[in-house]
C-alpha positions in Angstrom: -41.6 -36.9 20.0 -39.2 -37.6 17.2 -36.7 -40.4 17.8 -33.5 -40.7 15.8 -32.0 -44.1 15.2 -28.6 -42.4 14.8 -28.4 -41.2 18.3 -27.8 -43.9 20.8 -29.9 -42.4 23.5 -32.9 -41.8 21.4 -33.4 -38.3 22.7 -36.0 -36.2 21.0 -34.9 -33.6 18.4 -36.1 -30.1 19.1 -38.3 -28.4 16.5 -37.4 -24.7 16.1 -39.9 -23.2 13.7 -40.2 -19.9 15.6 -36.5 -19.5 16.3 -35.7 -19.6 12.5 -37.5 -16.3 11.8 -35.8 -14.6 14.8 -32.4 -15.9 13.6 -32.9 -14.4 10.2 -33.3 -11.0 11.7 -30.3 -11.5 13.9 -28.2 -12.4 10.9 -29.3 -9.2 9.1 -28.2 -7.1 12.2 -24.9 -8.9 12.4 -24.3 -8.3 8.7 -25.1 -4.6 9.0 -22.6 -4.3 11.8 -19.8 -6.2 10.2 -19.9 -4.9 6.6 -18.7 -1.3 7.4 -15.7 -2.7 9.2 -14.9 -5.0 6.3 -15.2 -2.2 3.8 -13.0 0.1 5.9 -10.4 -2.7 6.1 -10.5 -3.2 2.4 -10.0 0.5 1.7 -7.0 0.5 4.2 -5.4 -2.4 2.4 -5.9 -0.7 -1.0 -4.5 2.6 0.3 -1.4 0.9 1.8 -0.8 -1.0 -1.4 -0.8 2.2 -3.5 1.5 3.9 -1.0 3.9 0.9 -1.2 3.7 1.0 -5.0 4.7 4.7 -4.8 7.6 3.9 -2.6 8.8 1.2 -5.0 8.6 3.7 -7.9 10.5 6.3 -5.9 13.3 3.8 -5.2 13.5 2.7 -8.8 13.7 6.3 -9.9 16.5 7.0 -7.4 18.5 4.0 -8.6 18.1 5.1 -12.2 18.9 8.7 -11.4 22.1 7.7 -9.6 23.2 5.5 -12.5 22.5 8.4 -14.9 24.4 10.8 -12.7 27.5 8.5 -12.7 27.6 8.7 -16.5 26.6 12.3 -17.1 26.9 14.8 -14.2 23.9 16.9 -13.2 21.4 14.5 -15.0 20.4 12.4 -12.0 17.4 14.4 -10.7 16.2 15.1 -14.2 16.2 11.4 -15.1 14.5 10.4 -11.8 11.8 13.1 -12.0 11.1 12.2 -15.7 10.8 8.5 -14.7 8.4 9.3 -11.9 6.3 11.5 -14.3 5.9 8.5 -16.6 5.1 6.1 -13.8 1.6 4.8 -13.0 2.2 5.1 -9.3 1.4 8.5 -7.7 4.0 9.7 -5.4 3.0 13.4 -4.8 5.3 16.4 -4.5 8.9 15.4 -5.3 12.1 16.9 -3.9 15.5 15.7 -5.3 19.1 16.4 -4.4 22.4 14.9 -5.4 25.8 14.6 -3.9 28.5 14.3 -6.5 31.7 12.6 -5.4 33.0 12.0 -8.9 35.8 11.6 -9.8 36.4 9.5 -6.9 34.1 7.1 -5.0 30.3 7.3 -5.5 27.6 9.7 -6.2 24.4 9.9 -4.1 20.9 10.9 -5.0 18.1 11.5 -2.4 14.5 11.8 -3.4 11.6 12.5 -1.1 7.9 12.9 -1.7 4.9 14.0 0.3 1.9 11.9 -0.8 -1.6 12.8 0.3 -3.8 9.7 1.0 -7.4 9.6 1.9 -8.6 7.1 4.5 -12.4 6.7 5.0 -13.6 8.1 8.3 -10.1 9.2 9.3 -9.8 11.7 6.5 -6.8 12.9 4.5 -3.3 12.2 5.7 0.1 13.0 4.4 2.7 10.2 4.0 6.4 10.9 3.6 8.1 8.7 1.1 11.9 8.8 0.6 14.5 6.9 -1.3 18.2 7.2 -1.8 20.6 5.4 -4.1 24.3 5.6 -4.9 26.3 4.5 -7.9 30.0 4.1 -8.5 31.4 6.8 -10.7 32.6 5.8 -14.1 36.1 7.0 -14.8 36.9 8.6 -18.2 
């Protein structure tokens, strides 16, 4: 019996030589069960991040398109689509429409996109992204 001076009661310390080999196998099983869940969670976070980057690019393109439309009529969608083509974020199939209220108040640009994302185990899904922006018309 091993007595420890650090423990006030002097109880014996158990000796687990056989339990150590069983625990190693249990740790391997737990690792095998948890790793696929962690990998799937990692892929979900990366996919959500790329979709959010696409949404931000779409919003920036709508804002720049509305600004361009206020200066030169009928140039808003062209400017927005050109900006999205040069962007590193993938947004998918783009639809653009403008509402021109110039001269007068504000012009409006609406951009929408359907983006295909692939989620492990769940498969492919389509995410709808949309953005709109308006800009005050510049008077001549």
